LUMVEX-912327 format. One line per field, with one value per residue: residue number from 1; x, y, z of N, C-alpha, C in turn; residue in one letter. Coordinates in steps of 0.1 Angstrom, whole numbers. Layout:
<atoms>
i = c(NUM ...) $
n_X = c(X ...) $
n_Y = c(Y ...) $
n_Z = c(Z ...) $
ca_X = c(X ...) $
ca_Y = c(Y ...) $
ca_Z = c(Z ...) $
c_X = c(X ...) $
c_Y = c(Y ...) $
c_Z = c(Z ...) $
aa = c(A ...) $
</atoms>
This chain:
<atoms>
i = c(1 2 3 4 5 6 7 8 9 10 11 12 13 14 15 16 17 18 19 20 21 22 23 24 25 26 27 28 29 30 31 32 33 34 35 36 37 38 39 40 41 42 43 44 45 46 47 48 49 50 51 52 53 54 55 56 57 58 59 60 61 62 63 64 65 66 67 68 69 70 71 72 73 74 75 76 77 78 79 80 81 82 83 84 85 86 87 88 89 90 91 92 93 94 95 96 97 98 99 100 101 102 103 104 105 106 107 108 109 110 111 112 113 114 115 116 117 118 119 120 121 122 123 124 125 126 127 128 129 130 131 132 133 134 135 136 137 138 139 140 141 142 143 144 145 146 147 148 149 150 151 152 153 154 155 156 157 158 159 160 161 162 163 164 165 166 167 168 169 170 171 172 173 174 175 176 177 178 179 180 181 182 183 184 185 186 187 188 189 190 191 192 193 194 195 196 197 198 199 200 201 202 203 204 205 206 207 208 209 210 211 212 213 214 215 216 217 218 219 220 221 222 223 224 225 226 227 228 229 230 231 232 233 234 235 236 237 238 239 240 241 242 243 244 245 246 247 248 249 250 251 252 253 254 255 256 257 258 259 260 261 262 263 264 265 266 267 268 269 270 271 272 273 274 275 276 277 278 279 280 281 282 283 284 285 286 287) $
n_X = c(1231 1245 1244 1238 1227 1204 1191 1186 1169 1148 1138 1129 1109 1092 1085 1071 1050 1038 1030 1011 993 985 972 951 936 919 896 892 889 913 909 899 919 941 930 928 954 967 954 961 989 992 992 1017 1033 1023 1030 1058 1062 1051 1070 1089 1076 1059 1073 1085 1066 1060 1058 1066 1058 1032 1015 1032 1034 1007 1004 1023 1011 988 999 1011 989 974 993 995 969 967 989 982 959 972 986 964 957 980 1010 1032 1059 1058 1045 1065 1086 1076 1075 1101 1109 1105 1128 1139 1119 1117 1142 1138 1117 1130 1148 1132 1119 1137 1160 1181 1208 1204 1218 1232 1237 1219 1195 1197 1195 1169 1155 1162 1151 1123 1121 1125 1102 1083 1091 1085 1057 1046 1042 1017 987 962 929 927 953 966 954 962 990 991 981 1002 1022 1013 1011 1038 1047 1034 1046 1073 1070 1064 1089 1105 1092 1099 1126 1127 1113 1127 1149 1143 1123 1113 1116 1095 1075 1071 1061 1038 1021 1015 1001 979 967 959 939 920 913 904 882 857 851 844 816 795 816 830 840 835 862 872 884 909 914 917 940 958 957 965 992 1003 1002 1018 1042 1049 1054 1076 1094 1099 1113 1135 1148 1154 1172 1192 1203 1215 1237 1252 1268 1250 1255 1262 1239 1217 1218 1209 1182 1170 1170 1146 1131 1136 1122 1097 1093 1095 1073 1052 1052 1050 1025 1006 1012 1025 1047 1073 1072 1095 1099 1092 1114 1135 1127 1128 1156 1165 1152 1161 1189 1189 1180 1200 1222 1212 1211 1238 1248 1238 1231 1216 1185 1163 1138 1117 1081 1077 1081 1068 1054) $
n_Y = c(1120 1112 1130 1112 1090 1101 1108 1083 1073 1091 1084 1058 1064 1079 1060 1042 1059 1061 1035 1033 1052 1039 1017 1030 1040 1019 1023 1050 1081 1100 1128 1130 1117 1135 1158 1151 1145 1170 1185 1173 1176 1203 1208 1200 1218 1243 1244 1244 1268 1286 1285 1303 1326 1328 1340 1326 1322 1345 1362 1375 1366 1355 1348 1331 1310 1302 1293 1272 1256 1248 1233 1212 1201 1191 1173 1155 1143 1131 1113 1098 1086 1070 1052 1037 1021 1010 989 1000 1001 1005 1030 1045 1043 1059 1083 1089 1103 1129 1147 1150 1163 1186 1197 1206 1225 1243 1253 1270 1287 1295 1299 1281 1261 1238 1211 1191 1166 1164 1166 1142 1124 1129 1119 1092 1086 1088 1068 1047 1047 1041 1016 1001 1005 996 967 960 973 972 973 995 1004 1020 1046 1049 1051 1074 1092 1091 1102 1127 1138 1138 1158 1181 1180 1185 1211 1223 1220 1238 1261 1260 1264 1290 1302 1291 1307 1328 1320 1302 1267 1257 1275 1269 1243 1248 1266 1251 1230 1244 1254 1230 1221 1242 1238 1212 1209 1219 1198 1177 1170 1143 1127 1120 1094 1079 1073 1042 1032 1020 1031 1058 1057 1049 1071 1092 1083 1083 1110 1122 1108 1118 1145 1143 1130 1149 1169 1154 1152 1179 1184 1165 1176 1198 1186 1172 1170 1177 1160 1136 1128 1127 1103 1084 1086 1067 1043 1040 1025 999 996 1000 978 958 964 961 934 923 933 932 911 913 910 924 926 916 937 960 962 966 990 1006 1006 1021 1046 1054 1055 1075 1097 1099 1107 1132 1145 1146 1164 1189 1214 1198 1186 1170 1158 1141 1131 1126 1141 1150 1174) $
n_Z = c(1364 1332 1300 1277 1291 1302 1279 1268 1288 1285 1260 1264 1282 1265 1245 1261 1268 1243 1239 1259 1249 1225 1237 1250 1228 1221 1235 1238 1219 1198 1203 1230 1244 1240 1251 1279 1285 1281 1300 1324 1323 1327 1354 1368 1352 1358 1385 1384 1371 1390 1410 1401 1402 1381 1361 1340 1322 1309 1278 1246 1223 1217 1196 1180 1199 1199 1173 1172 1192 1178 1157 1171 1183 1161 1151 1172 1172 1147 1147 1169 1159 1139 1156 1164 1143 1133 1139 1165 1157 1129 1127 1139 1121 1100 1114 1117 1095 1101 1108 1083 1069 1084 1077 1051 1055 1072 1054 1038 1057 1077 1064 1064 1051 1024 1014 987 998 1019 1005 991 1013 1021 999 1001 1026 1021 1003 1019 1035 1015 1007 1030 1031 1007 1003 1016 1014 1025 1040 1069 1068 1048 1054 1080 1076 1061 1079 1099 1083 1077 1103 1109 1092 1103 1128 1121 1112 1136 1148 1135 1143 1171 1170 1164 1186 1207 1211 1228 1246 1276 1284 1300 1293 1265 1267 1283 1269 1246 1256 1267 1243 1231 1249 1246 1219 1218 1236 1226 1208 1222 1230 1225 1219 1242 1264 1294 1314 1330 1363 1358 1333 1339 1355 1335 1318 1334 1340 1315 1308 1327 1323 1297 1302 1321 1304 1285 1299 1306 1281 1276 1297 1291 1267 1279 1291 1273 1241 1210 1189 1201 1211 1193 1175 1193 1194 1177 1190 1202 1185 1192 1216 1207 1190 1209 1226 1208 1204 1230 1240 1220 1204 1179 1153 1133 1096 1071 1052 1067 1084 1066 1055 1078 1083 1061 1064 1089 1084 1065 1081 1099 1083 1074 1099 1106 1089 1093 1119 1146 1161 1184 1166 1165 1167 1194 1215 1238 1237) $
ca_X = c(1232 1251 1234 1233 1218 1192 1184 1180 1158 1136 1133 1122 1096 1083 1080 1061 1039 1032 1023 999 983 979 962 939 928 910 884 890 894 925 906 898 932 949 925 931 969 971 949 969 1002 992 994 1032 1039 1020 1038 1072 1061 1048 1083 1096 1067 1053 1081 1089 1055 1059 1062 1063 1055 1020 1011 1040 1030 994 1007 1030 1002 980 1007 1013 976 972 1003 992 957 970 998 975 951 980 988 953 956 993 1019 1040 1071 1055 1043 1078 1094 1071 1078 1115 1111 1103 1140 1141 1109 1121 1153 1132 1110 1140 1154 1123 1115 1148 1172 1192 1213 1199 1229 1229 1237 1206 1185 1198 1190 1155 1150 1164 1142 1110 1122 1124 1088 1076 1095 1077 1043 1041 1037 1004 979 948 922 929 967 970 950 971 1003 989 980 1015 1030 1008 1015 1052 1048 1030 1057 1084 1068 1066 1103 1109 1087 1107 1139 1125 1109 1137 1160 1139 1113 1117 1110 1082 1065 1069 1052 1026 1012 1010 990 967 960 953 927 910 908 897 870 844 849 840 802 792 828 835 837 839 872 871 896 922 916 922 954 967 957 974 1005 1007 1004 1030 1054 1052 1060 1089 1103 1103 1123 1147 1154 1160 1184 1202 1210 1224 1248 1260 1267 1239 1260 1262 1225 1207 1217 1202 1168 1165 1169 1132 1125 1137 1111 1084 1092 1092 1059 1043 1052 1046 1012 997 1016 1028 1061 1074 1076 1109 1099 1092 1128 1143 1123 1134 1170 1167 1148 1170 1201 1187 1179 1214 1229 1208 1215 1253 1251 1233 1228 1205 1176 1154 1127 1106 1069 1075 1088 1060 1046) $
ca_Y = c(1112 1118 1133 1100 1082 1109 1107 1069 1073 1099 1076 1047 1070 1083 1048 1037 1068 1058 1022 1036 1059 1029 1009 1039 1042 1008 1027 1065 1087 1109 1141 1128 1114 1147 1168 1147 1146 1184 1190 1167 1181 1217 1208 1201 1230 1255 1243 1248 1283 1293 1286 1314 1338 1328 1348 1318 1321 1357 1360 1386 1359 1347 1343 1320 1299 1297 1285 1260 1247 1242 1223 1200 1195 1184 1162 1144 1137 1123 1102 1089 1077 1060 1042 1029 1011 1004 986 1011 1002 1011 1044 1051 1044 1071 1095 1092 1112 1143 1155 1153 1173 1199 1203 1213 1236 1252 1260 1281 1296 1299 1302 1271 1255 1225 1207 1179 1155 1164 1162 1127 1118 1130 1109 1079 1084 1085 1055 1037 1046 1035 1002 996 1006 990 953 958 985 967 978 1009 1006 1033 1058 1050 1055 1088 1100 1092 1111 1141 1142 1141 1171 1191 1181 1192 1226 1227 1220 1251 1272 1259 1270 1305 1305 1287 1318 1337 1314 1291 1253 1257 1283 1261 1232 1253 1272 1241 1223 1252 1254 1217 1221 1251 1233 1199 1210 1220 1186 1166 1165 1131 1119 1116 1081 1080 1063 1034 1034 1016 1041 1071 1054 1049 1084 1100 1079 1087 1125 1125 1103 1127 1157 1139 1127 1162 1175 1146 1156 1192 1182 1158 1185 1207 1179 1165 1175 1172 1149 1124 1124 1125 1089 1076 1086 1055 1032 1039 1015 986 996 999 964 950 966 955 919 920 936 930 899 917 910 932 919 920 950 970 964 972 1004 1013 1008 1031 1058 1058 1059 1089 1107 1101 1115 1146 1151 1148 1174 1202 1214 1189 1187 1159 1162 1131 1135 1120 1150 1154 1186) $
ca_Z = c(1352 1320 1289 1270 1299 1303 1266 1267 1297 1279 1249 1270 1287 1254 1239 1271 1266 1230 1241 1267 1240 1217 1245 1252 1216 1220 1241 1237 1207 1199 1209 1244 1250 1240 1261 1293 1286 1282 1313 1335 1322 1331 1369 1370 1346 1366 1398 1380 1368 1402 1417 1396 1402 1368 1351 1329 1313 1302 1264 1237 1211 1220 1183 1177 1208 1195 1160 1176 1199 1168 1150 1180 1185 1149 1150 1182 1168 1135 1151 1178 1150 1133 1166 1166 1132 1129 1149 1169 1149 1116 1129 1142 1108 1093 1122 1116 1084 1105 1107 1069 1065 1090 1070 1040 1060 1077 1042 1033 1067 1085 1055 1066 1039 1020 1006 979 1007 1026 995 989 1025 1020 989 1007 1037 1016 996 1030 1038 1004 1008 1041 1029 994 1003 1022 1014 1027 1052 1073 1069 1041 1061 1092 1072 1057 1092 1105 1075 1079 1116 1109 1086 1113 1139 1115 1112 1150 1152 1129 1153 1183 1167 1165 1199 1217 1214 1239 1255 1284 1281 1306 1284 1253 1271 1289 1259 1237 1264 1268 1230 1229 1257 1240 1207 1220 1244 1218 1201 1232 1230 1217 1218 1255 1270 1308 1317 1342 1372 1351 1322 1345 1359 1323 1313 1343 1338 1301 1308 1335 1316 1286 1308 1326 1293 1279 1308 1305 1269 1278 1306 1283 1258 1287 1296 1263 1227 1202 1180 1209 1216 1182 1171 1203 1192 1170 1199 1205 1177 1199 1225 1199 1186 1221 1231 1198 1206 1244 1243 1208 1197 1166 1148 1120 1085 1066 1046 1077 1089 1055 1054 1090 1081 1051 1070 1100 1078 1059 1091 1105 1073 1075 1112 1107 1079 1097 1133 1148 1173 1184 1158 1165 1173 1207 1224 1249 1235) $
c_X = c(1238 1240 1229 1224 1205 1184 1178 1168 1145 1130 1125 1109 1087 1077 1069 1049 1031 1024 1010 988 977 969 949 930 918 896 881 896 906 921 905 911 941 943 929 946 973 966 957 983 1003 996 1009 1038 1036 1028 1053 1072 1059 1061 1091 1088 1060 1061 1085 1078 1053 1065 1058 1059 1043 1015 1018 1036 1017 996 1013 1020 992 987 1008 1000 972 980 999 979 960 979 991 965 960 984 977 951 969 1001 1027 1052 1069 1053 1056 1086 1089 1075 1092 1118 1110 1116 1142 1131 1113 1133 1148 1125 1119 1147 1146 1120 1126 1161 1184 1196 1207 1208 1224 1228 1224 1195 1185 1193 1175 1149 1151 1154 1128 1110 1120 1109 1080 1079 1087 1062 1038 1036 1023 997 964 943 925 944 971 966 959 985 1002 988 994 1024 1026 1012 1030 1055 1045 1041 1069 1082 1069 1081 1109 1105 1095 1120 1139 1122 1120 1148 1156 1130 1118 1110 1097 1071 1061 1059 1038 1016 1007 999 977 960 953 939 916 904 900 884 857 841 845 826 800 804 834 831 843 850 869 883 909 925 922 936 963 968 966 989 1011 1010 1016 1043 1058 1059 1074 1099 1108 1114 1136 1155 1161 1173 1195 1210 1218 1237 1257 1258 1256 1243 1260 1248 1216 1206 1209 1187 1162 1165 1154 1125 1125 1126 1098 1082 1089 1078 1049 1041 1046 1031 1002 1001 1020 1043 1062 1077 1089 1109 1099 1106 1137 1140 1128 1149 1173 1163 1157 1184 1200 1187 1192 1223 1225 1212 1230 1257 1247 1232 1216 1197 1168 1141 1116 1094 1066 1082 1080 1054 1053) $
c_Y = c(1119 1121 1121 1092 1088 1107 1093 1067 1080 1090 1064 1052 1073 1070 1041 1045 1064 1044 1024 1043 1048 1021 1017 1041 1030 1012 1042 1070 1096 1122 1140 1126 1127 1157 1164 1149 1160 1189 1186 1173 1195 1218 1210 1214 1242 1255 1248 1263 1291 1295 1298 1327 1339 1336 1339 1317 1334 1356 1372 1379 1350 1341 1331 1308 1293 1288 1272 1250 1241 1231 1210 1193 1186 1172 1151 1137 1127 1111 1092 1080 1066 1049 1032 1018 1005 999 999 1013 1008 1026 1051 1053 1057 1084 1099 1101 1127 1152 1159 1164 1186 1205 1211 1226 1247 1260 1272 1291 1302 1302 1293 1264 1241 1219 1195 1167 1153 1160 1147 1119 1118 1120 1095 1076 1081 1072 1044 1036 1039 1020 995 995 997 976 951 971 982 974 992 1013 1019 1045 1060 1056 1070 1097 1102 1102 1125 1146 1145 1155 1182 1192 1187 1207 1231 1228 1234 1262 1272 1265 1285 1309 1302 1297 1327 1331 1303 1278 1252 1264 1275 1250 1237 1257 1261 1233 1231 1253 1241 1216 1229 1245 1220 1200 1211 1207 1174 1161 1154 1122 1114 1102 1081 1069 1055 1037 1031 1026 1054 1069 1055 1063 1093 1096 1084 1102 1128 1120 1113 1140 1154 1137 1139 1169 1167 1150 1169 1191 1175 1167 1195 1200 1172 1172 1169 1160 1136 1119 1120 1110 1080 1075 1073 1043 1030 1028 1001 985 994 984 955 952 960 940 916 922 933 918 901 917 917 922 924 934 962 973 970 987 1012 1016 1020 1045 1063 1062 1073 1100 1110 1109 1129 1153 1154 1159 1188 1202 1207 1192 1174 1163 1152 1136 1128 1128 1155 1167 1198) $
c_Z = c(1341 1310 1282 1278 1301 1290 1264 1276 1291 1268 1254 1276 1276 1247 1248 1270 1254 1232 1249 1258 1231 1224 1247 1240 1214 1226 1238 1224 1209 1206 1224 1251 1251 1250 1275 1295 1288 1295 1324 1335 1327 1346 1372 1364 1353 1379 1395 1378 1381 1410 1413 1395 1389 1357 1339 1319 1305 1288 1256 1223 1212 1207 1179 1186 1203 1182 1164 1183 1189 1160 1158 1182 1173 1148 1159 1177 1157 1139 1160 1170 1144 1143 1167 1155 1128 1141 1153 1160 1135 1117 1132 1130 1101 1100 1120 1104 1088 1105 1092 1064 1071 1083 1058 1044 1065 1065 1038 1044 1076 1077 1057 1052 1037 1010 998 988 1015 1017 992 1001 1025 1011 994 1018 1031 1008 1007 1034 1028 1004 1019 1038 1017 995 1008 1023 1016 1039 1056 1073 1060 1048 1073 1088 1067 1069 1098 1097 1077 1093 1117 1102 1096 1124 1133 1115 1126 1154 1147 1139 1166 1181 1168 1180 1210 1220 1225 1249 1264 1280 1288 1298 1272 1256 1276 1278 1249 1243 1264 1255 1228 1237 1250 1227 1209 1227 1236 1210 1209 1232 1220 1215 1231 1260 1284 1310 1330 1351 1365 1340 1328 1350 1347 1318 1321 1341 1325 1301 1316 1329 1305 1291 1313 1314 1286 1286 1307 1293 1270 1286 1299 1274 1266 1291 1286 1250 1219 1194 1188 1212 1204 1178 1181 1201 1186 1178 1204 1197 1184 1209 1218 1195 1198 1226 1221 1201 1219 1246 1232 1200 1182 1163 1135 1108 1080 1060 1055 1082 1079 1055 1066 1088 1071 1057 1081 1095 1072 1070 1097 1096 1074 1088 1113 1097 1083 1112 1136 1161 1173 1178 1158 1172 1186 1217 1236 1248 1240) $
aa = c(M S G P V L M L L A L A I F A S T D A M I K A L T E V H G P Y Q I L L I K A A I S L G P L L A I A A A S G F A T L R T A H L G F H L L R G G L I T G A F V L I T Y S F S V L P L A E A Y V V S Y T S P L I S A V L A R F F L G E A L S P R I L G A I L L G F A G V A T M A A P D L S G A R P L G L A A A A A G S V L W A A N V V A V R R L G R T E S N T A L L F Y S S L V S I V V M L P L M P G R W V D P D P A G W L L L T A M S L F A T V G G Y C V V E A F K R A E V A R L V P L E Y T A M L W A L G F D Y A F W G T L P I A W T L V G A V L V I G A A L I A E R T R P A A I D S P R G G G) $
</atoms>
């Protein structure tokens, strides 16, 4: 398959994963969902590592891996909570600010340029989020929007860490250590929070975990086969999946302000990505 086709497949897989996560939050908390996801994901990752004699897991940057694992763990918990109280499409709009946030963090931690055009894109992106949020701040919606925003900040910090680690570390190592950290952090939080999944719940949890792993590898392979500039704009097709899943499974249609905000945020992200070397910075990268 070509790079763009692989990217579109990965985005469909990630959106399906998010829909499964949203369904699971009706019974299980974010901590339990992350723990099971990370534990199930370790199986395929260990099998891949074993094929190379575990050479792909060797690292001289364990501290960076632990930091990245903590960032991913926090981002997943926050974004999973946002899925539980927001439509997927609204959570996605907020998550699309992650490339903008990562541009700011990269300026301070990696020394990357932050041009006036990128600064303008950042302001436009946050104006889009404000446009979507302002008409309705009732109930748990403000907390859900705040959780999605905080999760996007943590994911953006993770992207900066990946740019440092990606120079020397294998993709398997990146996925393995983040899953391991999630397990270590989540296990002590389980007493009193664990809810035994029924057979359907185990099926959904297993599918969600495997989908996330497969989607992550599809993204990696897509970037090997096509230029970044051809792939990054495809990221925003995931919004179509989110809108479809919201309607098909929860009977939710977006209000006009959500769509206006989405256009502003996506436009801002595209401006930023075309102005600097890009990466898929969305919090749906599979860890």
